[in-house]
Each structure stands twice: as structure tokens, then as C-alpha cells.
PDBQT receptor file of N, H, CA, C and O in Angstrom, charges set to zero:
ATOM      1  N   UNK A   1      -4.277 -21.404  -6.418  1.00  0.00    +0.000 N 
ATOM      2  CA  UNK A   1      -3.752 -20.383  -7.006  1.00  0.00    +0.000 C 
ATOM      3  C   UNK A   1      -2.149 -20.987  -7.217  1.00  0.00    +0.000 C 
ATOM      4  O   UNK A   1      -1.619 -21.723  -6.385  1.00  0.00    +0.000 OA
ATOM      5  N   UNK A   2      -1.477 -20.533  -8.493  1.00  0.00    +0.000 N 
ATOM      6  H   UNK A   2      -1.907 -19.935  -9.169  1.00  0.00    +0.000 HD
ATOM      7  CA  UNK A   2      -0.175 -20.621  -8.590  1.00  0.00    +0.000 C 
ATOM      8  C   UNK A   2       0.499 -20.182  -7.574  1.00  0.00    +0.000 C 
ATOM      9  O   UNK A   2       0.214 -19.219  -6.862  1.00  0.00    +0.000 OA
ATOM     10  N   UNK A   3       1.682 -21.108  -7.476  1.00  0.00    +0.000 N 
ATOM     11  H   UNK A   3       1.913 -21.890  -8.055  1.00  0.00    +0.000 HD
ATOM     12  CA  UNK A   3       2.754 -20.229  -6.407  1.00  0.00    +0.000 C 
ATOM     13  C   UNK A   3       4.037 -20.127  -7.033  1.00  0.00    +0.000 C 
ATOM     14  O   UNK A   3       4.514 -21.089  -7.636  1.00  0.00    +0.000 OA
ATOM     15  N   UNK A   4       4.725 -18.852  -6.915  1.00  0.00    +0.000 N 
ATOM     16  H   UNK A   4       4.338 -18.071  -6.425  1.00  0.00    +0.000 HD
ATOM     17  CA  UNK A   4       6.002 -18.738  -7.814  1.00  0.00    +0.000 C 
ATOM     18  C   UNK A   4       7.077 -19.181  -7.060  1.00  0.00    +0.000 C 
ATOM     19  O   UNK A   4       7.043 -19.460  -5.862  1.00  0.00    +0.000 OA
ATOM     20  N   UNK A   5       8.236 -19.248  -7.962  1.00  0.00    +0.000 N 
ATOM     21  H   UNK A   5       8.263 -19.022  -8.936  1.00  0.00    +0.000 HD
ATOM     22  CA  UNK A   5       9.469 -19.727  -7.572  1.00  0.00    +0.000 C 
ATOM     23  C   UNK A   5      10.247 -18.516  -6.769  1.00  0.00    +0.000 C 
ATOM     24  O   UNK A   5      10.966 -18.758  -5.799  1.00  0.00    +0.000 OA
ATOM     25  N   UNK A   6      10.068 -17.430  -7.184  1.00  0.00    +0.000 N 
ATOM     26  H   UNK A   6       9.484 -17.233  -7.971  1.00  0.00    +0.000 HD
ATOM     27  CA  UNK A   6      10.830 -15.974  -7.151  1.00  0.00    +0.000 C 
ATOM     28  C   UNK A   6       9.572 -15.092  -6.750  1.00  0.00    +0.000 C 
ATOM     29  O   UNK A   6       8.472 -15.092  -7.303  1.00  0.00    +0.000 OA
ATOM     30  N   UNK A   7      10.007 -14.307  -5.613  1.00  0.00    +0.000 N 
ATOM     31  H   UNK A   7      10.900 -14.307  -5.164  1.00  0.00    +0.000 HD
ATOM     32  CA  UNK A   7       8.801 -13.389  -4.860  1.00  0.00    +0.000 C 
ATOM     33  C   UNK A   7       8.112 -12.602  -5.917  1.00  0.00    +0.000 C 
ATOM     34  O   UNK A   7       6.942 -12.221  -5.890  1.00  0.00    +0.000 OA
ATOM     35  N   UNK A   8       9.151 -12.378  -7.015  1.00  0.00    +0.000 N 
ATOM     36  H   UNK A   8      10.101 -12.688  -7.036  1.00  0.00    +0.000 HD
ATOM     37  CA  UNK A   8       8.672 -10.910  -8.010  1.00  0.00    +0.000 C 
ATOM     38  C   UNK A   8       8.441 -11.813  -9.115  1.00  0.00    +0.000 C 
ATOM     39  O   UNK A   8       8.938 -11.379 -10.154  1.00  0.00    +0.000 OA
ATOM     40  N   UNK A   9       7.881 -12.870  -9.234  1.00  0.00    +0.000 N 
ATOM     41  H   UNK A   9       7.476 -13.223  -8.390  1.00  0.00    +0.000 HD
ATOM     42  CA  UNK A   9       7.772 -13.386 -10.817  1.00  0.00    +0.000 C 
ATOM     43  C   UNK A   9       6.414 -13.106 -11.200  1.00  0.00    +0.000 C 
ATOM     44  O   UNK A   9       5.536 -13.233 -10.346  1.00  0.00    +0.000 OA
ATOM     45  N   UNK A  10       6.065 -12.672 -12.589  1.00  0.00    +0.000 N 
ATOM     46  H   UNK A  10       6.778 -12.569 -13.282  1.00  0.00    +0.000 HD
ATOM     47  CA  UNK A  10       4.833 -12.285 -12.736  1.00  0.00    +0.000 C 
ATOM     48  C   UNK A  10       3.896 -13.411 -13.472  1.00  0.00    +0.000 C 
ATOM     49  O   UNK A  10       4.285 -14.292 -14.238  1.00  0.00    +0.000 OA
ATOM     50  N   UNK A  11       2.619 -13.159 -13.055  1.00  0.00    +0.000 N 
ATOM     51  H   UNK A  11       2.303 -12.443 -12.433  1.00  0.00    +0.000 HD
ATOM     52  CA  UNK A  11       1.745 -14.338 -13.511  1.00  0.00    +0.000 C 
ATOM     53  C   UNK A  11       1.432 -14.122 -14.678  1.00  0.00    +0.000 C 
ATOM     54  O   UNK A  11       1.421 -12.950 -15.055  1.00  0.00    +0.000 OA
ATOM     55  N   UNK A  12       1.099 -15.139 -15.562  1.00  0.00    +0.000 N 
ATOM     56  H   UNK A  12       1.109 -16.092 -15.256  1.00  0.00    +0.000 HD
ATOM     57  CA  UNK A  12       1.129 -15.005 -17.335  1.00  0.00    +0.000 C 
ATOM     58  C   UNK A  12       0.265 -13.800 -17.449  1.00  0.00    +0.000 C 
ATOM     59  O   UNK A  12       0.673 -12.845 -18.110  1.00  0.00    +0.000 OA
ATOM     60  N   UNK A  13      -0.830 -13.765 -16.893  1.00  0.00    +0.000 N 
ATOM     61  H   UNK A  13      -1.162 -14.540 -16.356  1.00  0.00    +0.000 HD
ATOM     62  CA  UNK A  13      -1.754 -12.541 -17.261  1.00  0.00    +0.000 C 
ATOM     63  C   UNK A  13      -1.245 -10.992 -17.429  1.00  0.00    +0.000 C 
ATOM     64  O   UNK A  13      -1.456 -10.148 -18.301  1.00  0.00    +0.000 OA
ATOM     65  N   UNK A  14      -0.598 -10.986 -16.399  1.00  0.00    +0.000 N 
ATOM     66  H   UNK A  14      -0.426 -11.672 -15.691  1.00  0.00    +0.000 HD
ATOM     67  CA  UNK A  14       0.356  -9.585 -16.235  1.00  0.00    +0.000 C 
ATOM     68  C   UNK A  14       1.499  -9.319 -17.456  1.00  0.00    +0.000 C 
ATOM     69  O   UNK A  14       1.759  -8.293 -18.085  1.00  0.00    +0.000 OA
ATOM     70  N   UNK A  15       2.050 -10.633 -17.521  1.00  0.00    +0.000 N 
ATOM     71  H   UNK A  15       1.840 -11.466 -17.010  1.00  0.00    +0.000 HD
ATOM     72  CA  UNK A  15       3.280 -10.334 -18.685  1.00  0.00    +0.000 C 
ATOM     73  C   UNK A  15       2.620 -10.336 -20.051  1.00  0.00    +0.000 C 
ATOM     74  O   UNK A  15       3.374 -10.109 -20.998  1.00  0.00    +0.000 OA
ATOM     75  N   UNK A  16       1.220 -10.574 -20.336  1.00  0.00    +0.000 N 
ATOM     76  H   UNK A  16       0.608 -10.758 -19.567  1.00  0.00    +0.000 HD
ATOM     77  CA  UNK A  16       1.078 -10.637 -21.674  1.00  0.00    +0.000 C 
ATOM     78  C   UNK A  16       0.525  -9.211 -21.840  1.00  0.00    +0.000 C 
ATOM     79  O   UNK A  16       0.678  -8.612 -22.904  1.00  0.00    +0.000 OA
ATOM     80  N   UNK A  17      -0.307  -8.506 -20.486  1.00  0.00    +0.000 N 
ATOM     81  H   UNK A  17      -0.432  -8.993 -19.621  1.00  0.00    +0.000 HD
ATOM     82  CA  UNK A  17      -0.427  -7.532 -20.600  1.00  0.00    +0.000 C 
ATOM     83  C   UNK A  17       0.350  -6.290 -20.363  1.00  0.00    +0.000 C 
ATOM     84  O   UNK A  17      -0.129  -5.159 -20.443  1.00  0.00    +0.000 OA
ATOM     85  N   UNK A  18       1.741  -6.612 -20.026  1.00  0.00    +0.000 N 
ATOM     86  H   UNK A  18       2.130  -7.532 -19.961  1.00  0.00    +0.000 HD
ATOM     87  CA  UNK A  18       2.646  -5.863 -19.879  1.00  0.00    +0.000 C 
ATOM     88  C   UNK A  18       3.099  -5.943 -20.994  1.00  0.00    +0.000 C 
ATOM     89  O   UNK A  18       3.509  -4.800 -21.193  1.00  0.00    +0.000 OA
ATOM     90  N   UNK A  19       3.419  -6.829 -22.335  1.00  0.00    +0.000 N 
ATOM     91  H   UNK A  19       3.086  -7.758 -22.172  1.00  0.00    +0.000 HD
ATOM     92  CA  UNK A  19       3.744  -6.650 -23.676  1.00  0.00    +0.000 C 
ATOM     93  C   UNK A  19       3.226  -6.342 -24.426  1.00  0.00    +0.000 C 
ATOM     94  O   UNK A  19       3.731  -5.726 -25.364  1.00  0.00    +0.000 OA
ATOM     95  N   UNK A  20       1.898  -6.658 -24.333  1.00  0.00    +0.000 N 
ATOM     96  H   UNK A  20       1.487  -7.159 -23.570  1.00  0.00    +0.000 HD
ATOM     97  CA  UNK A  20       0.619  -5.272 -25.329  1.00  0.00    +0.000 C 
ATOM     98  C   UNK A  20       1.219  -3.994 -24.795  1.00  0.00    +0.000 C 
ATOM     99  O   UNK A  20       2.091  -3.448 -25.471  1.00  0.00    +0.000 OA
ATOM    100  N   UNK A  21       0.894  -3.543 -23.818  1.00  0.00    +0.000 N 
ATOM    101  H   UNK A  21       0.186  -3.986 -23.269  1.00  0.00    +0.000 HD
ATOM    102  CA  UNK A  21       1.208  -2.282 -23.305  1.00  0.00    +0.000 C 
ATOM    103  C   UNK A  21       2.515  -1.915 -23.955  1.00  0.00    +0.000 C 
ATOM    104  O   UNK A  21       2.532  -0.877 -24.616  1.00  0.00    +0.000 OA
ATOM    105  N   UNK A  22       3.831  -2.779 -23.829  1.00  0.00    +0.000 N 
ATOM    106  H   UNK A  22       3.817  -3.622 -23.292  1.00  0.00    +0.000 HD
ATOM    107  CA  UNK A  22       4.990  -1.934 -24.493  1.00  0.00    +0.000 C 
ATOM    108  C   UNK A  22       4.744  -1.735 -26.006  1.00  0.00    +0.000 C 
ATOM    109  O   UNK A  22       4.962  -0.640 -26.525  1.00  0.00    +0.000 OA
ATOM    110  N   UNK A  23       4.289  -2.793 -26.712  1.00  0.00    +0.000 N 
ATOM    111  H   UNK A  23       4.112  -3.682 -26.291  1.00  0.00    +0.000 HD
ATOM    112  CA  UNK A  23       3.954  -2.677 -27.903  1.00  0.00    +0.000 C 
ATOM    113  C   UNK A  23       2.902  -1.391 -28.539  1.00  0.00    +0.000 C 
ATOM    114  O   UNK A  23       2.803  -0.876 -29.652  1.00  0.00    +0.000 OA
ATOM    115  N   UNK A  24       2.450  -1.255 -27.699  1.00  0.00    +0.000 N 
ATOM    116  H   UNK A  24       2.530  -1.673 -26.794  1.00  0.00    +0.000 HD
ATOM    117  CA  UNK A  24       1.269   0.095 -28.209  1.00  0.00    +0.000 C 
ATOM    118  C   UNK A  24       1.985   1.374 -27.652  1.00  0.00    +0.000 C 
ATOM    119  O   UNK A  24       1.733   2.466 -28.161  1.00  0.00    +0.000 OA
ATOM    120  N   UNK A  25       2.687   1.283 -26.836  1.00  0.00    +0.000 N 
ATOM    121  H   UNK A  25       2.892   0.396 -26.422  1.00  0.00    +0.000 HD
ATOM    122  CA  UNK A  25       3.473   2.448 -26.478  1.00  0.00    +0.000 C 
ATOM    123  C   UNK A  25       4.354   2.750 -27.527  1.00  0.00    +0.000 C 
ATOM    124  O   UNK A  25       4.359   3.872 -28.034  1.00  0.00    +0.000 OA
ATOM    125  N   UNK A  26       5.311   1.593 -28.004  1.00  0.00    +0.000 N 
ATOM    126  H   UNK A  26       5.307   0.682 -27.592  1.00  0.00    +0.000 HD
ATOM    127  CA  UNK A  26       6.521   2.045 -28.856  1.00  0.00    +0.000 C 
ATOM    128  C   UNK A  26       5.597   2.297 -30.615  1.00  0.00    +0.000 C 
ATOM    129  O   UNK A  26       6.313   2.757 -31.504  1.00  0.00    +0.000 OA
ATOM    130  N   UNK A  27       4.290   2.023 -30.936  1.00  0.00    +0.000 N 
ATOM    131  H   UNK A  27       3.709   1.649 -30.213  1.00  0.00    +0.000 HD
ATOM    132  CA  UNK A  27       3.358   1.902 -31.926  1.00  0.00    +0.000 C 
ATOM    133  C   UNK A  27       3.386   3.772 -32.049  1.00  0.00    +0.000 C 
ATOM    134  O   UNK A  27       3.714   4.509 -32.979  1.00  0.00    +0.000 OA
ATOM    135  N   UNK A  28       2.805   4.105 -30.442  1.00  0.00    +0.000 N 
ATOM    136  H   UNK A  28       2.539   3.507 -29.686  1.00  0.00    +0.000 HD
ATOM    137  CA  UNK A  28       3.005   5.320 -30.525  1.00  0.00    +0.000 C 
ATOM    138  C   UNK A  28       3.432   6.554 -30.759  1.00  0.00    +0.000 C 
ATOM    139  O   UNK A  28       2.958   7.635 -31.107  1.00  0.00    +0.000 OA
ATOM    140  N   UNK A  29       4.734   5.973 -30.395  1.00  0.00    +0.000 N 
ATOM    141  H   UNK A  29       5.119   5.095 -30.113  1.00  0.00    +0.000 HD
ATOM    142  CA  UNK A  29       6.035   6.490 -30.461  1.00  0.00    +0.000 C 
ATOM    143  C   UNK A  29       6.343   7.444 -29.099  1.00  0.00    +0.000 C 
ATOM    144  O   UNK A  29       6.874   8.548 -28.982  1.00  0.00    +0.000 OA
ATOM    145  N   UNK A  30       5.705   6.409 -28.033  1.00  0.00    +0.000 N 
ATOM    146  H   UNK A  30       5.274   5.512 -28.128  1.00  0.00    +0.000 HD
ATOM    147  CA  UNK A  30       6.277   6.860 -26.814  1.00  0.00    +0.000 C 
ATOM    148  C   UNK A  30       7.006   6.073 -26.429  1.00  0.00    +0.000 C 
ATOM    149  O   UNK A  30       6.611   5.351 -25.514  1.00  0.00    +0.000 OA
ATOM    150  N   UNK A  31       8.563   5.862 -27.042  1.00  0.00    +0.000 N 
ATOM    151  H   UNK A  31       8.883   6.449 -27.785  1.00  0.00    +0.000 HD
ATOM    152  CA  UNK A  31       9.389   5.550 -26.656  1.00  0.00    +0.000 C 
ATOM    153  C   UNK A  31       9.938   5.570 -25.178  1.00  0.00    +0.000 C 
ATOM    154  O   UNK A  31      10.206   4.585 -24.489  1.00  0.00    +0.000 OA
ATOM    155  N   UNK A  32      10.054   6.974 -24.818  1.00  0.00    +0.000 N 
ATOM    156  H   UNK A  32       9.836   7.774 -25.377  1.00  0.00    +0.000 HD
ATOM    157  CA  UNK A  32      10.413   7.278 -23.304  1.00  0.00    +0.000 C 
ATOM    158  C   UNK A  32       9.632   6.413 -22.114  1.00  0.00    +0.000 C 
ATOM    159  O   UNK A  32      10.054   5.785 -21.143  1.00  0.00    +0.000 OA
ATOM    160  N   UNK A  33       8.189   6.689 -22.680  1.00  0.00    +0.000 N 
ATOM    161  H   UNK A  33       7.846   7.199 -23.469  1.00  0.00    +0.000 HD
ATOM    162  CA  UNK A  33       7.437   5.843 -21.524  1.00  0.00    +0.000 C 
ATOM    163  C   UNK A  33       7.528   4.229 -21.653  1.00  0.00    +0.000 C 
ATOM    164  O   UNK A  33       7.346   3.498 -20.680  1.00  0.00    +0.000 OA
ATOM    165  N   UNK A  34       7.773   3.839 -22.706  1.00  0.00    +0.000 N 
ATOM    166  H   UNK A  34       7.921   4.433 -23.497  1.00  0.00    +0.000 HD
ATOM    167  CA  UNK A  34       8.109   2.311 -22.656  1.00  0.00    +0.000 C 
ATOM    168  C   UNK A  34       9.470   1.982 -21.891  1.00  0.00    +0.000 C 
ATOM    169  O   UNK A  34       9.687   1.086 -21.075  1.00  0.00    +0.000 OA
ATOM    170  N   UNK A  35      10.212   2.835 -22.324  1.00  0.00    +0.000 N 
ATOM    171  H   UNK A  35      10.036   3.563 -22.987  1.00  0.00    +0.000 HD
ATOM    172  CA  UNK A  35      11.647   2.538 -21.470  1.00  0.00    +0.000 C 
ATOM    173  C   UNK A  35      11.288   2.446 -20.240  1.00  0.00    +0.000 C 
ATOM    174  O   UNK A  35      11.467   1.369 -19.673  1.00  0.00    +0.000 OA
ATOM    175  N   UNK A  36      10.694   3.548 -19.530  1.00  0.00    +0.000 N 
ATOM    176  H   UNK A  36      10.548   4.423 -19.991  1.00  0.00    +0.000 HD
ATOM    177  CA  UNK A  36      10.077   3.519 -18.159  1.00  0.00    +0.000 C 
ATOM    178  C   UNK A  36       9.710   2.496 -17.791  1.00  0.00    +0.000 C 
ATOM    179  O   UNK A  36      10.255   1.827 -16.913  1.00  0.00    +0.000 OA
ATOM    180  N   UNK A  37       8.620   2.180 -18.467  1.00  0.00    +0.000 N 
ATOM    181  H   UNK A  37       8.177   2.724 -19.180  1.00  0.00    +0.000 HD
ATOM    182  CA  UNK A  37       8.179   0.546 -17.992  1.00  0.00    +0.000 C 
ATOM    183  C   UNK A  37       8.918  -0.364 -18.097  1.00  0.00    +0.000 C 
ATOM    184  O   UNK A  37       8.839  -1.283 -17.283  1.00  0.00    +0.000 OA
ATOM    185  N   UNK A  38       9.679  -0.385 -18.929  1.00  0.00    +0.000 N 
ATOM    186  H   UNK A  38       9.743   0.362 -19.590  1.00  0.00    +0.000 HD
ATOM    187  CA  UNK A  38      10.710  -1.637 -18.740  1.00  0.00    +0.000 C 
ATOM    188  C   UNK A  38      11.182  -1.556 -17.497  1.00  0.00    +0.000 C 
ATOM    189  O   UNK A  38      10.783  -2.306 -16.606  1.00  0.00    +0.000 OA
ATOM    190  N   UNK A  39      12.182  -0.529 -17.297  1.00  0.00    +0.000 N 
ATOM    191  H   UNK A  39      12.506   0.080 -18.021  1.00  0.00    +0.000 HD
ATOM    192  CA  UNK A  39      12.825  -0.270 -16.145  1.00  0.00    +0.000 C 
ATOM    193  C   UNK A  39      12.473  -0.261 -14.681  1.00  0.00    +0.000 C 
ATOM    194  O   UNK A  39      13.100  -0.599 -13.677  1.00  0.00    +0.000 OA
ATOM    195  N   UNK A  40      11.073   0.315 -14.914  1.00  0.00    +0.000 N 
ATOM    196  H   UNK A  40      10.564   0.590 -15.730  1.00  0.00    +0.000 HD
ATOM    197  CA  UNK A  40      10.084  -0.068 -13.374  1.00  0.00    +0.000 C 
ATOM    198  C   UNK A  40      10.063  -1.619 -13.412  1.00  0.00    +0.000 C 
ATOM    199  O   UNK A  40      10.300  -2.074 -12.293  1.00  0.00    +0.000 OA
ATOM    200  N   UNK A  41       9.814  -2.739 -14.521  1.00  0.00    +0.000 N 
ATOM    201  H   UNK A  41       9.622  -2.369 -15.430  1.00  0.00    +0.000 HD
ATOM    202  CA  UNK A  41       9.723  -3.909 -14.483  1.00  0.00    +0.000 C 
ATOM    203  C   UNK A  41      10.946  -4.454 -14.171  1.00  0.00    +0.000 C 
ATOM    204  O   UNK A  41      10.907  -5.358 -13.336  1.00  0.00    +0.000 OA
ATOM    205  N   UNK A  42      12.072  -4.136 -14.635  1.00  0.00    +0.000 N 
ATOM    206  H   UNK A  42      12.104  -3.402 -15.313  1.00  0.00    +0.000 HD
ATOM    207  CA  UNK A  42      13.154  -4.817 -14.295  1.00  0.00    +0.000 C 
ATOM    208  C   UNK A  42      13.618  -4.754 -12.844  1.00  0.00    +0.000 C 
ATOM    209  O   UNK A  42      14.041  -5.785 -12.321  1.00  0.00    +0.000 OA
ATOM    210  N   UNK A  43      13.556  -3.388 -12.029  1.00  0.00    +0.000 N 
ATOM    211  H   UNK A  43      13.212  -2.551 -12.454  1.00  0.00    +0.000 HD
ATOM    212  CA  UNK A  43      13.642  -3.308 -11.362  1.00  0.00    +0.000 C 
ATOM    213  C   UNK A  43      12.949  -4.041  -9.852  1.00  0.00    +0.000 C 
ATOM    214  O   UNK A  43      13.472  -4.448  -8.814  1.00  0.00    +0.000 OA
ATOM    215  N   UNK A  44      11.406  -3.957 -10.383  1.00  0.00    +0.000 N 
ATOM    216  H   UNK A  44      10.981  -3.627 -11.226  1.00  0.00    +0.000 HD
ATOM    217  CA  UNK A  44      10.653  -5.071  -9.842  1.00  0.00    +0.000 C 
ATOM    218  C   UNK A  44      11.053  -6.522  -9.746  1.00  0.00    +0.000 C 
ATOM    219  O   UNK A  44      11.011  -7.196  -8.716  1.00  0.00    +0.000 OA
ATOM    220  N   UNK A  45      11.330  -6.805 -10.580  1.00  0.00    +0.000 N 
ATOM    221  H   UNK A  45      11.364  -6.258 -11.416  1.00  0.00    +0.000 HD
ATOM    222  CA  UNK A  45      11.718  -8.551 -11.119  1.00  0.00    +0.000 C 
ATOM    223  C   UNK A  45      12.945  -8.930 -10.313  1.00  0.00    +0.000 C 
ATOM    224  O   UNK A  45      12.969  -9.966  -9.649  1.00  0.00    +0.000 OA
ATOM    225  N   UNK A  46      14.222  -7.870 -10.390  1.00  0.00    +0.000 N 
ATOM    226  H   UNK A  46      14.202  -7.028 -10.929  1.00  0.00    +0.000 HD
ATOM    227  CA  UNK A  46      15.258  -8.167  -9.748  1.00  0.00    +0.000 C 
ATOM    228  C   UNK A  46      15.235  -7.667  -8.349  1.00  0.00    +0.000 C 
ATOM    229  O   UNK A  46      16.252  -7.226  -7.814  1.00  0.00    +0.000 OA
ATOM    230  N   UNK A  47      13.814  -7.747  -7.613  1.00  0.00    +0.000 N 
ATOM    231  H   UNK A  47      12.988  -8.105  -8.048  1.00  0.00    +0.000 HD
ATOM    232  CA  UNK A  47      13.682  -7.154  -6.356  1.00  0.00    +0.000 C 
ATOM    233  C   UNK A  47      14.507  -6.371  -5.737  1.00  0.00    +0.000 C 
ATOM    234  O   UNK A  47      15.185  -6.741  -4.779  1.00  0.00    +0.000 OA
ATOM    235  N   UNK A  48      14.526  -5.102  -6.276  1.00  0.00    +0.000 N 
ATOM    236  H   UNK A  48      13.975  -4.801  -7.055  1.00  0.00    +0.000 HD
ATOM    237  CA  UNK A  48      15.049  -3.839  -5.969  1.00  0.00    +0.000 C 
ATOM    238  C   UNK A  48      14.288  -3.451  -4.688  1.00  0.00    +0.000 C 
ATOM    239  O   UNK A  48      13.060  -3.513  -4.635  1.00  0.00    +0.000 OA
ATOM    240  N   UNK A  49      15.104  -3.022  -3.588  1.00  0.00    +0.000 N 
ATOM    241  H   UNK A  49      16.102  -2.971  -3.630  1.00  0.00    +0.000 HD
ATOM    242  CA  UNK A  49      14.378  -2.530  -2.160  1.00  0.00    +0.000 C 
ATOM    243  C   UNK A  49      13.411  -1.202  -2.796  1.00  0.00    +0.000 C 
ATOM    244  O   UNK A  49      12.306  -0.867  -2.366  1.00  0.00    +0.000 OA
ATOM    245  N   UNK A  50      14.057  -0.660  -3.768  1.00  0.00    +0.000 N 
ATOM    246  H   UNK A  50      14.954  -0.932  -4.117  1.00  0.00    +0.000 HD
ATOM    247  CA  UNK A  50      13.338   0.930  -3.863  1.00  0.00    +0.000 C 
ATOM    248  C   UNK A  50      12.297   0.860  -5.219  1.00  0.00    +0.000 C 
ATOM    249  O   UNK A  50      11.955   1.922  -5.739  1.00  0.00    +0.000 OA
ATOM    250  N   UNK A  51      11.902  -0.195  -5.662  1.00  0.00    +0.000 N 
ATOM    251  H   UNK A  51      12.179  -1.058  -5.240  1.00  0.00    +0.000 HD
ATOM    252  CA  UNK A  51      11.029  -0.275  -6.598  1.00  0.00    +0.000 C 
ATOM    253  C   UNK A  51       9.748   0.030  -6.355  1.00  0.00    +0.000 C 
ATOM    254  O   UNK A  51       9.236  -0.315  -5.290  1.00  0.00    +0.000 OA
ATOM    255  N   UNK A  52       9.095   0.671  -7.236  1.00  0.00    +0.000 N 
ATOM    256  H   UNK A  52       9.511   0.951  -8.101  1.00  0.00    +0.000 HD
ATOM    257  CA  UNK A  52       7.514   1.577  -7.174  1.00  0.00    +0.000 C 
ATOM    258  C   UNK A  52       6.580   0.236  -6.952  1.00  0.00    +0.000 C 
ATOM    259  O   UNK A  52       5.739   0.417  -6.071  1.00  0.00    +0.000 OA
ATOM    260  N   UNK A  53       6.548  -0.935  -7.496  1.00  0.00    +0.000 N 
ATOM    261  H   UNK A  53       7.231  -1.082  -8.212  1.00  0.00    +0.000 HD
ATOM    262  CA  UNK A  53       5.657  -2.182  -7.270  1.00  0.00    +0.000 C 
ATOM    263  C   UNK A  53       5.895  -2.852  -6.183  1.00  0.00    +0.000 C 
ATOM    264  O   UNK A  53       6.902  -2.996  -5.490  1.00  0.00    +0.000 OA
ATOM    265  N   UNK A  54       4.378  -3.407  -6.106  1.00  0.00    +0.000 N 
ATOM    266  H   UNK A  54       3.559  -3.289  -6.669  1.00  0.00    +0.000 HD
ATOM    267  CA  UNK A  54       4.529  -4.285  -4.679  1.00  0.00    +0.000 C 
ATOM    268  C   UNK A  54       3.959  -5.227  -5.019  1.00  0.00    +0.000 C 
ATOM    269  O   UNK A  54       2.938  -5.215  -5.706  1.00  0.00    +0.000 OA
ATOM    270  N   UNK A  55       4.731  -6.551  -4.440  1.00  0.00    +0.000 N 
ATOM    271  H   UNK A  55       5.561  -6.560  -3.882  1.00  0.00    +0.000 HD
ATOM    272  CA  UNK A  55       4.663  -7.965  -4.684  1.00  0.00    +0.000 C 
ATOM    273  C   UNK A  55       3.833  -8.416  -3.878  1.00  0.00    +0.000 C 
ATOM    274  O   UNK A  55       3.968  -8.072  -2.704  1.00  0.00    +0.000 OA
ATOM    275  N   UNK A  56       2.885  -9.188  -4.186  1.00  0.00    +0.000 N 
ATOM    276  H   UNK A  56       2.775  -9.468  -5.140  1.00  0.00    +0.000 HD
ATOM    277  CA  UNK A  56       1.523  -9.901  -3.168  1.00  0.00    +0.000 C 
ATOM    278  C   UNK A  56       2.336 -10.801  -2.352  1.00  0.00    +0.000 C 
ATOM    279  O   UNK A  56       3.287 -11.380  -2.877  1.00  0.00    +0.000 OA
ATOM    280  N   UNK A  57       2.090 -10.951  -1.280  1.00  0.00    +0.000 N 
ATOM    281  H   UNK A  57       1.317 -10.480  -0.854  1.00  0.00    +0.000 HD
ATOM    282  CA  UNK A  57       2.589 -11.632  -0.172  1.00  0.00    +0.000 C 
ATOM    283  C   UNK A  57       1.977 -13.265  -0.467  1.00  0.00    +0.000 C 
ATOM    284  O   UNK A  57       0.762 -13.442  -0.381  1.00  0.00    +0.000 OA
ATOM    285  N   UNK A  58       2.756 -14.250  -0.762  1.00  0.00    +0.000 N 
ATOM    286  H   UNK A  58       3.744 -14.106  -0.832  1.00  0.00    +0.000 HD
ATOM    287  CA  UNK A  58       2.085 -15.351  -0.922  1.00  0.00    +0.000 C 
ATOM    288  C   UNK A  58       2.568 -16.366   0.266  1.00  0.00    +0.000 C 
ATOM    289  O   UNK A  58       3.752 -16.442   0.594  1.00  0.00    +0.000 OA
ATOM    290  N   UNK A  59       1.391 -17.242   0.958  1.00  0.00    +0.000 N 
ATOM    291  H   UNK A  59       0.429 -17.180   0.691  1.00  0.00    +0.000 HD
ATOM    292  CA  UNK A  59       1.342 -18.070   1.767  1.00  0.00    +0.000 C 
ATOM    293  C   UNK A  59       2.861 -18.833   1.520  1.00  0.00    +0.000 C 
ATOM    294  O   UNK A  59       3.189 -19.795   2.216  1.00  0.00    +0.000 OA
TER     295      UNK A  59
């Protein structure tokens, strides 16, 4: 299993899914949803204590 340098770093599969999802939302004209998803990910990646996503605990 790969170890990440930062606790909130995304695995490549997740990053690829996220990019695909954002493009899909934007193509459908769902700009507010795409923006909200970007902000959630930014909060999580920056380690915000009140972010909604949970990072897995790695040994």
C-alpha cells in the first residue's frame, strides 16, 4: 500500500474520479455543485478541522 507524505493527500484513483466528476458537472451546467465540490476538497486537502471528509489513518 502506498504511503502519502501528507495526511490528506489523495490517491491517484480518487484524483482521477474527482477531475472526471468536476468536468461532468460543468458540462451539465451545474457550476454551483462543481464549485461546492472543489471547496470541500480544498478544505480537506488543507487539513481544515471542520472539513466533511475523513482521511484514512495510515500506520
